C-alpha positions in Angstrom: 39.6 12.2 3.6 35.8 12.0 3.6 34.5 9.4 6.1 33.0 6.1 4.7 29.2 5.9 5.2 28.5 3.3 7.8 26.3 0.2 7.7 24.1 -0.7 10.6 24.3 -4.5 11.3 23.8 -6.7 14.2 22.5 -3.7 16.1 25.7 -1.7 15.8 27.2 0.8 13.4 30.0 -0.7 11.3 32.6 0.7 8.8 35.1 -1.3 6.8 38.6 -1.6 8.1 39.9 -1.2 4.3 37.9 1.2 2.3 40.4 1.4 -0.6 37.6 0.4 -3.0 35.1 2.9 -1.8 32.9 4.6 -4.3 32.8 8.4 -4.0 29.5 10.0 -4.0 29.2 13.7 -5.0 26.6 16.5 -4.6 24.4 16.2 -7.7 24.5 20.1 -8.2 28.0 21.1 -7.2 30.1 17.9 -7.7 31.5 18.3 -4.2 32.3 15.0 -2.4 29.5 14.0 0.0 30.8 10.7 1.3 32.4 7.4 0.2 30.7 4.0 0.2 32.1 0.7 0.8 30.9 -2.6 2.3 34.2 -4.4 2.0 34.6 -7.0 4.7 30.9 -6.8 5.8 29.7 -10.4 6.8 26.4 -10.4 5.1 25.5 -13.9 6.1 25.9 -12.9 9.8 23.6 -10.0 9.3 21.0 -12.2 7.8 21.3 -14.7 10.5 20.9 -11.9 13.1 17.7 -10.9 11.5 16.3 -14.6 11.4 17.2 -15.2 15.2 17.4 -11.9 17.1 15.1 -10.0 14.9 12.5 -12.7 14.6 12.7 -13.3 18.4 12.0 -9.7 19.1 9.6 -8.7 16.4 7.5 -11.7 15.4 6.0 -12.3 19.1 4.6 -8.7 19.0 0.9 -8.5 18.0 -0.1 -6.6 14.8 -1.3 -3.8 17.0 1.9 -3.5 19.0 3.9 -3.4 15.7 1.4 -0.8 14.4 1.9 1.5 17.4 5.7 1.3 16.8 5.2 2.3 13.3 3.4 5.4 14.4 6.1 6.2 16.9 8.7 5.7 14.2 6.8 8.1 12.0 6.8 10.7 14.7 10.5 10.4 15.4 11.2 11.0 11.6 8.8 13.8 11.6 10.6 15.6 14.5 13.9 15.4 12.6 12.8 15.7 9.0 14.6 19.0 8.5 17.8 16.9 8.7 16.6 14.7 5.9 15.6 17.7 3.8 19.1 19.2 4.1 20.7 16.0 2.9 18.1 15.3 0.2 19.0 18.8 -1.4 22.5 17.3 -2.1 20.9 14.6 -4.2 19.5 17.2 -6.6 16.0 17.1 -5.0 14.0 20.2 -4.6 11.8 20.9 -1.6 8.8 19.6 -3.4 10.8 16.4 -4.6 11.9 15.9 -0.9 8.4 16.3 0.4 7.3 13.4 -1.8 10.3 11.4 -0.6 10.5 12.2 3.0 6.9 13.1 3.9 5.6 10.5 1.6 7.8 7.9 3.4 6.6 9.0 6.8 3.0 8.9 5.6 3.4 5.2 4.6 4.4 4.5 8.2 1.4 6.3 9.5 -0.9 4.6 6.9 0.3 1.2 7.8 0.1 1.9 11.6 -3.6 3.0 11.2 -4.4 0.0 9.0 -2.8 -2.5 11.2 -4.9 -1.2 14.2 -8.1 -1.0 12.1 -7.9 -4.0 9.8 -5.7 -6.6 11.7 -6.4 -8.3 15.0 -4.6 -7.9 18.4 -2.8 -11.2 17.6 0.1 -12.8 15.6 -2.3 -14.8 13.5 -4.2 -13.1 10.6 -7.6 -14.8 9.5 -7.8 -14.6 5.7 -11.4 -15.3 4.5 -14.4 -16.8 6.2 -15.0 -20.3 7.7 -15.5 -23.0 5.2 -17.9 -25.8 6.7 -16.5 -29.3 5.9 -19.1 -31.4 7.5 -22.9 -31.3 7.9 -22.8 -31.3 11.6 -20.4 -28.5 12.0 -17.8 -30.6 13.7 -15.1 -30.2 10.9 -14.2 -26.8 9.6 -11.5 -25.2 7.4 -10.2 -21.7 7.1 -7.1 -19.8 6.0 -4.7 -18.2 8.3 -1.5 -16.3 7.6 1.6 -16.3 9.8 4.8 -14.4 9.8 7.5 -15.8 7.4 10.4 -17.1 9.6 13.2 -15.4 7.7 14.4 -11.9 6.7 13.1 -9.3 4.2 15.9 -8.1 2.1 14.9 -4.8 0.5 16.9 -3.5 -2.4 16.1 0.1 -3.2 16.6 2.5 -6.2 18.4 5.8 -6.0 15.5 8.0 -6.7 13.5 7.7 -3.4 16.0 6.9 -0.6 13.4 7.5 2.2 10.1 6.6 0.7 11.6 3.7 -1.2 12.9 2.3 2.0 9.9 2.9 4.2 7.3 1.7 1.6 9.0 -1.8 1.8 9.9 -1.7 5.6 6.4 -0.8 6.8 4.5 -3.8 5.5 7.3 -6.2 6.4 7.5 -4.7 9.9 3.7 -5.0 10.4 3.9 -8.7 9.2 6.6 -9.2 11.9 9.4 -9.8 9.6 12.9 -8.3 10.2 14.3 -6.1 7.4 17.7 -5.6 5.8 17.7 -2.4 3.8 20.1 -2.1 0.9 19.8 1.6 -0.6 21.3 2.6 -3.8 24.8 4.0 -3.5 24.3 7.6 -5.0 21.7 8.5 -2.4 22.4 6.0 0.2 23.6 8.7 2.7 19.9 9.9 3.0 18.7 6.4 3.8 21.5 5.9 6.3 20.5 9.1 8.1 16.9 8.0 8.1 18.0 4.6 9.8 20.1 6.6 12.2 17.2 8.6 13.4 15.1 5.4 13.9 18.1 3.7 15.8 18.5 6.8 18.0 14.9 6.8 18.8 15.3 3.6 20.6 12.2 2.3 19.0 13.5 -0.5 16.9 13.3 -4.1 18.4 16.7 -5.8 18.4 17.5 -7.1 15.0 14.4 -5.7 13.3 16.1 -3.3 11.1 19.6 -3.5 9.6 21.3 -1.4 6.8 23.9 -2.3 4.3 25.7 0.7 2.7 27.4 -0.3 -0.4 27.6 -3.5 -2.5 25.8 -6.7 -1.4 26.3 -8.7 -4.4 26.6 -12.0 -2.5 23.5 -11.5 -0.5 21.4 -13.8 -2.7 23.7 -16.6 -2.1 22.9 -16.6 1.6 19.1 -16.6 1.4 16.9 -19.6 2.0 13.2 -20.7 2.3 11.4 -18.3 4.6 13.2 -15.2 3.3 12.0 -12.6 0.8 13.5 -10.1 -1.6 11.8 -6.8 -2.4 13.6 -5.1 -5.3 13.2 -1.9 -7.0 15.3 -1.1 -10.1 15.9 -2.0 -13.7 14.1 -4.8 -15.4 17.4 -6.5 -16.4 18.7 -6.6 -12.8 15.4 -7.9 -11.6 15.4 -10.7 -14.1 19.0 -11.7 -13.0 18.0 -11.7 -9.4 14.9 -13.6 -10.2 16.8 -16.4 -11.9 19.1 -16.9 -8.9 18.8 -20.4 -7.5 17.5 -19.3 -4.2 14.5 -17.9 -6.0 14.1 -20.2 -8.9 14.4 -23.5 -6.8 15.0 -22.5 -3.2 11.7 -21.2 -2.4 12.8 -17.6 -1.6 10.0 -15.1 -2.5 10.9 -12.4 -4.9 8.9 -9.3 -5.6 10.0 -6.5 -7.9 9.0 -3.1 -9.2 11.0 -2.2 -12.2 11.4 0.4 -14.9 8.1 1.1 -16.7 7.2 2.8 -20.0 4.1 4.5 -18.5 1.6 6.5 -20.5 -0.9 9.3 -20.3 -3.8 9.3 -22.8 -5.7 12.5 -23.8 -9.3 11.8 -24.5 -10.8 13.0 -28.0 -13.2 15.2 -26.2 -10.4 17.1 -24.4 -9.9 20.1 -26.7 -7.6 23.1 -25.8 -10.5 24.9 -24.0 -11.4 22.1 -21.7 -10.2 21.4 -18.0 -9.1 18.0 -19.1 -6.6 19.3 -21.6 -5.1 21.6 -19.0 -5.0 18.8 -16.5 -3.2 16.6 -19.1 -0.5 19.1 -19.8 0.0 20.0 -16.2 0.4 16.3 -15.2 2.8 15.7 -18.1 5.0 18.5 -17.2 4.9 17.7 -13.5 6.0 14.1 -14.4 8.8 15.3 -16.6 10.2 17.6 -14.0 9.5 16.2 -10.5 12.6 14.4 -9.3 14.1 15.6 -12.7 11.9 12.8 -14.1 13.7 10.1 -12.2 10.5 8.3 -11.2 9.5 4.8 -12.0 6.0 6.1 -12.5 6.9 9.1 -14.7 5.0 9.6 -17.9 7.2 8.4 -20.7 4.6 8.4 -23.5 2.0 11.1 -24.1 -0.6 9.5 -26.3 -3.0 12.1 -27.8 -5.4 12.4 -30.6 -3.5 12.7 -33.8 -5.0 16.2 -34.6 -4.1 17.5 -31.2 -0.3 16.7 -31.1 0.8 20.1 -32.2 -1.5 21.8 -29.5 -0.1 19.6 -26.8 3.5 20.3 -27.8 2.9 24.0 -27.8 1.2 23.9 -24.3 3.9 21.8 -22.9 6.6 24.2 -24.3 4.7 27.3 -22.8 4.2 25.6 -19.4 7.9 24.6 -19.1 8.9 28.1 -20.1 6.6 29.7 -17.4 6.8 27.2 -14.6 10.2 25.4 -14.7 13.4 26.8 -13.3 16.3 24.3 -13.5 19.0 24.7 -10.9 20.6 23.9 -7.5 17.6 23.0 -5.2 19.1 25.3 -2.4 18.6 28.3 -4.8 15.4 30.3 -4.4 12.8 29.7 -7.1 14.2 26.4 -8.4 11.5 24.0 -9.4 13.7 21.2 -11.0 16.9 20.0 -9.6 19.8 18.0 -10.9 19.8 14.3 -11.7 21.3 12.1 -9.1 24.8 12.0 -10.7 26.7 13.0 -13.8 26.8 9.3 -14.6 23.0 9.3 -14.5 22.8 12.4 -16.6 25.0 10.9 -19.3 23.0 7.7 -19.3 19.8 9.6 -19.8 21.4 11.5 -22.8 22.5 8.2 -24.3 18.9 6.9 -24.1 17.7 10.3 -25.7 20.1 9.7 -28.6 18.6 6.2 -29.0 15.1 7.7 -29.2 16.3 10.3 -31.8 17.9 7.6 -33.9 14.7 5.7 -33.9 12.7 8.7 -35.3 12.0 10.8 -32.3 12.2 14.6 -33.0 13.2 16.8 -30.1 10.5 19.5 -30.1 11.0 20.8 -26.5 14.3 21.3 -24.7 17.8 20.5 -25.7 20.5 17.9 -25.0 23.0 20.7 -24.5 24.1 21.5 -20.9 21.5 24.0 -19.7 22.0 27.3 -18.0 20.9 26.8 -14.5 20.3 28.8 -11.3 23.2 28.3 -9.0 23.1 28.1 -5.2 24.2 31.8 -4.9 21.3 32.9 -7.1 23.4 33.6 -10.2 22.8 31.9 -13.5 25.3 29.8 -15.5 26.4 26.4 -16.7 27.4 24.1 -13.8 30.2 22.2 -15.2 30.3 19.7 -12.4 26.5 19.5 -11.8 24.3 16.7 -13.2 21.7 19.0 -14.9 19.6 18.4 -18.0 16.7 20.3 -19.7 13.2 18.9 -19.7 12.8 17.2 -23.1 9.9 16.1 -25.2 10.4 14.1 -28.4 7.7 13.8 -31.1 7.2 10.5 -32.9 5.6 10.6 -36.3 5.7 6.7 -36.4 3.7 5.3 -33.6 5.1 1.8 -34.3 8.6 2.6 -33.6 9.8 0.1 -31.1 12.1 2.5 -29.3 9.1 4.6 -28.4 7.6 1.8 -26.4 10.8 0.1 -25.2 13.6 2.7 -24.4 13.3 4.6 -21.1 15.4 7.7 -20.6 15.2 7.8 -16.7 15.2 11.6 -16.5 13.1 14.7 -17.6 12.2 13.0 -20.9 8.9 12.1 -22.5 7.7 11.3 -26.0 4.5 12.3 -27.6 2.5 10.3 -30.3 -0.9 10.6 -32.0 -3.6 7.9 -32.0 -6.7 7.3 -34.1 -9.4 6.0 -31.8 -9.9 4.2 -28.5 -8.7 0.9 -29.7 -5.6 2.4 -31.2 -4.8 4.3 -28.0 -5.2 1.1 -26.0 -3.0 -0.8 -28.3 -0.2 1.8 -27.9 -0.6 1.8 -24.1 -0.1 -2.0 -24.2 3.0 -1.8 -26.3 4.8 -0.7 -23.2 4.9 -4.3 -22.2 3.4 -3.7 -18.8 3.2 -0.5 -16.8 2.8 0.8 -13.3 0.4 3.4 -14.3 -1.5 5.1 -17.1 -3.5 8.2 -16.8 -6.6 9.0 -18.9 -7.6 12.7 -19.1 -11.2 12.7 -20.4 -14.7 13.8 -19.5 -16.4 11.3 -21.8 -17.6 8.2 -19.8 -17.9 6.1 -22.9 -14.4 6.7 -24.1 -13.0 6.4 -20.5 -14.8 3.0 -20.0 -13.9 1.6 -23.4 -10.2 2.5 -22.9 -9.9 1.5 -19.3 -11.3 -2.0 -19.8 -8.8 -2.5 -22.5 -5.7 -1.2 -20.7 -6.4 -2.3 -17.1 -4.7 -5.7 -17.7 -1.5 -4.1 -18.7 -1.2 -1.6 -15.7 -1.0 -1.8 -12.0 -2.9 1.5 -11.6 -5.1 3.7 -13.9 -5.7 7.3 -13.0 -8.9 8.7 -14.4 -8.6 12.5 -14.6 -11.2 14.9 -15.4 -12.7 18.2 -14.2 -14.5 16.6 -11.3 -11.5 15.1 -9.6 -8.6 17.2 -10.9 -8.2 19.4 -7.9 -8.4 16.4 -5.5 -6.3 14.1 -7.5 -2.9 13.0 -5.9 -1.5 12.9 -9.5 -0.3 10.3 -12.0 3.1 9.6 -10.3 2.1 9.3 -6.7 1.8 5.8 -5.4 -0.6 5.6 -2.3 0.0 3.0 0.5 -3.6 1.9 0.6 -3.6 1.1 -3.2 -1.5 -1.3 -5.3 1.9 -0.2 -6.4 3.4 -2.4 -9.0 2.4 -3.6 -12.4 2.5 -6.5 -14.8 5.2 -7.6 -17.4 8.1 -5.1 -17.8 6.9 -3.3 -14.5 8.0 -6.4 -12.6 4.7 -8.1 -11.6 4.9 -7.1 -8.0 2.5 -5.5 -5.5 4.8 -3.5 -3.2 1.8 -1.5 -1.7 -1.9 -2.2 -1.6 -2.9 -2.0 2.0 -2.9 -5.2 3.9 -2.2 -7.2 0.8 1.4 -6.0 1.0 1.6 -7.2 4.5 0.4 -10.6 3.5 3.2 -10.8 1.0 5.5 -11.3 4.1 3.3 -14.1 5.6 2.4 -17.6 4.8 -1.2 -18.4 3.9 -2.1 -21.9 5.3 -5.4 -23.8 5.2 -6.2 -25.1 8.6 -8.7 -28.0 8.9 -10.0 -29.2 12.3 -12.6 -29.0 15.0 -14.3 -25.8 16.1 -12.5 -26.2 19.4 -9.0 -26.5 17.8 -9.7 -23.6 15.4 -10.7 -21.5 18.4 -7.6 -22.3 20.3 -5.3 -21.6 17.4 -6.8 -18.4 16.2 -8.2 -16.8 19.4 -11.5 -16.4 17.7 -14.6 -18.4 18.8 -16.0 -20.8 16.2 -19.5 -22.1 16.4 -19.5 -25.7 17.9 -16.5 -24.9 20.2 -17.0 -24.9 24.0 -19.0 -22.0 25.4 -19.7 -20.9 28.9 -23.1 -19.6 29.9 -24.8 -18.8 33.2 -23.2 -16.9 36.1 -22.3 -13.2 35.6 -23.7 -11.8 32.4 -20.9 -11.1 29.9 -21.9 -7.5 29.5 -21.0 -7.1 33.2 -17.4 -8.2 32.4 -14.6 -6.0 31.5 -11.8 -7.1 29.2 -9.8 -8.2 32.0 -12.6 -10.6 33.0 -14.2 -11.5 29.8 -13.2 -14.7 28.0 -13.6 -16.0 24.5 -16.7 -18.4 24.6 -18.6 -16.5 27.4 -22.2 -16.7 26.3 -25.6 -15.4 26.9 -28.5 -17.9 26.2 -31.9 -16.1 26.3 -35.3 -17.5 27.0 -37.6 -17.6 24.0 -39.9 -14.8 22.9 -43.0 -15.4 20.9 -43.5 -13.2 17.8 -47.2 -12.2 17.3 -49.1 -10.8 14.4 -49.7 -7.6 16.5 -45.9 -7.2 16.9 -45.5 -7.3 13.1 -48.2 -4.8 12.5 -47.1 -2.5 15.2 -43.5 -2.5 13.8 -45.0 -1.9 10.3 -46.9 1.2 11.4 -44.1 2.5 13.7 -41.3 2.3 11.0 -43.4 2.7 7.7 -42.1 -0.6 6.4 -45.2 -2.1 5.0 -43.7 -4.5 2.5 -46.3 -6.9 1.3 -44.5 -9.9 2.8 -45.3 -8.6 6.2 -48.8 -7.2 5.5 -50.6 -9.1 2.8 -51.1 -12.8 3.5 -52.2 -13.8 0.0 -49.2 -11.9 -1.7 -46.8 -13.3 0.8 -48.0 -16.8 0.4 -47.6 -16.5 -3.4 -43.9 -15.7 -2.8 -41.8 -18.9 -3.1 -39.7 -17.8 0.0 -42.4 -17.3 2.5 -45.1 -19.4 4.0 -47.4 -16.4 4.3 -47.0 -13.3 6.3 -43.7 -13.1 8.2 -41.9 -10.9 10.7 -39.6 -8.1 9.5 -36.0 -9.1 9.8 -35.2 -5.9 11.6 -37.9 -6.5 14.0 -36.2 -9.7 14.9 -32.7 -8.1 15.3 -34.5 -5.5 17.6 -36.1 -8.2 19.6 -32.8 -10.0 19.8 -31.0 -7.0 21.4 -33.8 -6.9 24.0 -33.2 -10.5 24.8 -29.4 -10.4 25.2 -28.7 -6.8 26.5 -27.8 -6.2 30.2 -29.2 -2.7 30.7 -27.3 -1.4 33.7 -24.2 0.8 33.1 -21.1 -1.2 33.1 -18.0 -2.2 31.1 -19.9 -2.3 27.7 -19.6 1.3 26.6 -21.1 1.4 23.1 -22.5 -0.7 20.3 -20.6 0.2 17.3 -22.3 -1.8 14.6 -23.4 -5.0 13.0 -21.5 -7.0 10.5 -22.3 -10.0 8.2 -26.0 -10.0 9.0 -27.9 -12.8 7.2 -31.7 -13.7 7.5 -32.0 -17.5 6.9 -35.3 -18.8 8.1 -38.7 -16.8 7.9 -40.5 -16.3 11.2 -44.3 -16.5 11.1 -46.7 -15.2 13.7 -46.8 -17.6 16.6 -43.1 -18.7 16.2 -40.7 -18.1 19.1 -37.2 -16.9 18.8 -34.3 -17.0 21.2 -30.7 -15.8 21.1 -27.3 -17.3 21.7 -24.7 -14.3 22.0 -21.1 -15.6 22.4 -17.9 -13.6 22.9 -16.2 -14.3 19.6 -13.1 -12.0 19.4 -11.6 -9.7 22.0 -9.3 -7.0 20.7 -7.8 -4.7 23.4 -6.6 -1.2 22.1 -3.0 -0.6 22.8 -3.4 3.2 23.5 -7.0 3.3 25.0 -8.8 2.2 28.1 -11.2 0.2 26.1 -11.2 -2.5 23.3 -13.5 -4.0 20.8 -15.5 -7.2 21.5 -17.0 -9.0 18.5 -19.9 -11.2 19.5 -21.4 -14.0 17.6 -25.2 -13.6 17.5 -27.5 -16.5 16.4 -31.3 -16.2 16.5 -33.0 -19.7 16.6 -36.7 -20.6 16.4 -38.5 -23.1 18.4 -37.2 -25.9 16.1 -33.7 -24.9 16.7 -33.4 -23.6 13.2 -31.1 -20.6 12.6 -33.3 -17.6 11.9 -30.5 -15.0 11.6 -26.9 -14.7 12.4 -24.5 -11.7 12.5 -21.6 -10.1 14.5 -22.4 -7.5 17.1 -19.5 -5.1 17.7 -19.0 -3.3 21.1 -16.6 -1.2 22.9 -15.8 -2.6 26.4 -13.7 -1.1 29.1 -10.4 -2.9 29.9 -11.0 -2.7 33.7 -14.1 -3.0 35.8 -16.1 0.1 36.0 -16.5 1.5 39.5 -20.1 1.4 40.9 
């Protein structure tokens, strides 16, 4: 008898003692048994508590950068063994192109979050969200928002269509936030997710308790969740609504995010005639979305919304492209471009939904509901009696108001086409989907694109604007990217599973902190103006990261700014703006008392006042941020600089780190002339003389 697929809980592999209730999972193309799945007897509550205790203790104390490095190493470990995942993925009905999206796409999410974690988050466990808010005139009372790791477990319930990508796009932001994960894959393709977790376990990279896997049912898992936990769900809208109404979410404070089935659309602009690149891109995108993963994508195009006079032309072009480009069959057969659905049960469900669309007035104009002839693994052609195959199908709706067109989703290689009258009509039809993950607009007319996009943005998580200028570079309608939002309003679930650092912050608590500069500095590891600073002694630029401390400061002597300085700078740079060169015009300006110094002259003088010129631990100046000019400087005024080590960020994999310095220019009246952050690279250890 085929072995039962194991779970990975409490840092050990586990299989049930009694698997008599196990679900049999079959090869989508051949019907051969792949595995059996059961979680009978698994102590879900113990797994959750293991994450909250052991997982939190090992993962949460790591800095964002340390977690980011682990994500990169995890991605490399999966890359080394991705052929194993490809072989298993073929059994789910996925072609090599489909698997590339799933496996390589999932690995890409890990790489992206590793990079963003190191570039956009601090070498800390506390994330600063937004600027300082002054709460008193004298600067002794400040406020700002911080984000800290939620103390619980992230339960991740995934769909069957993307067993690797779907798992990793939830795992990556949770892991970077410092939150342990319990992965719950869908049963039909859970064996691919299991092998992905197995690779990570065998890599030795996972902190204890940071990742667990439940293979099989976990219906009671919601009963064991509490404040501090989070659920990330991908699946049907009806299941999401049931989970969202559970007491632990409704009244218990458990966070719930969802990404659900979505009636996505693609709109062809009225300018896109048959001869245009936009028309070709529209048809190509529609067929791709119908056939990639056999249409089993939450982002797939379900409604092609085209100018009424162009419906017939689009149908003909879709029919021709499918005939030319699409070969349905076993993914292991040479030349197959569209595989099977995940299971015969899924195929039968798709056909039931197609029947509903037909009953509502949909005319099947491309494809058939009959079992198709397919290319078998040995290269021959025939009907695979035990395979979950279906033809690509396009239905035409003469009645654009048919409710089923906008409400019924056949989660397979199925789309519908309908005509529209104008931009307002197209926008109305898009919105009838009740909230979507993505809508594409294929048009080269800026007026149409702008008018339509402004109308449809509120009912979509993402809008792809497709034209001749970006068609070659576009990642496509159905490809969520980790740096951009993946989710959508209404029926799409209202979640934001991706979206760069925003997805990380979903796993953290945002808290407003009010206190003195000294207390905020101690809490955040970032110096705040008014906190203690240390000046004198060794110049901070002579200190390596091992020696430098937050609050180390340079206080310069004053330098007088003369009229000759201003005129020399104007001549040298060519910046002869009237405020610097024309006394009468400058005095007439309400912001200036007369001729004033260039702001960039002052910044240049400031560098001369605080820089220590000898070679040393400071390796490079990498930029300025948040520069503000606040008080004009007239000829005869004097400026001085206070430069303070504000934030120190060692790089985990390099011999240097970044130091952010708070720079303040003050005049002879102690008024702030300008302020900004100076960014430098500094060696971790003292540089030999």
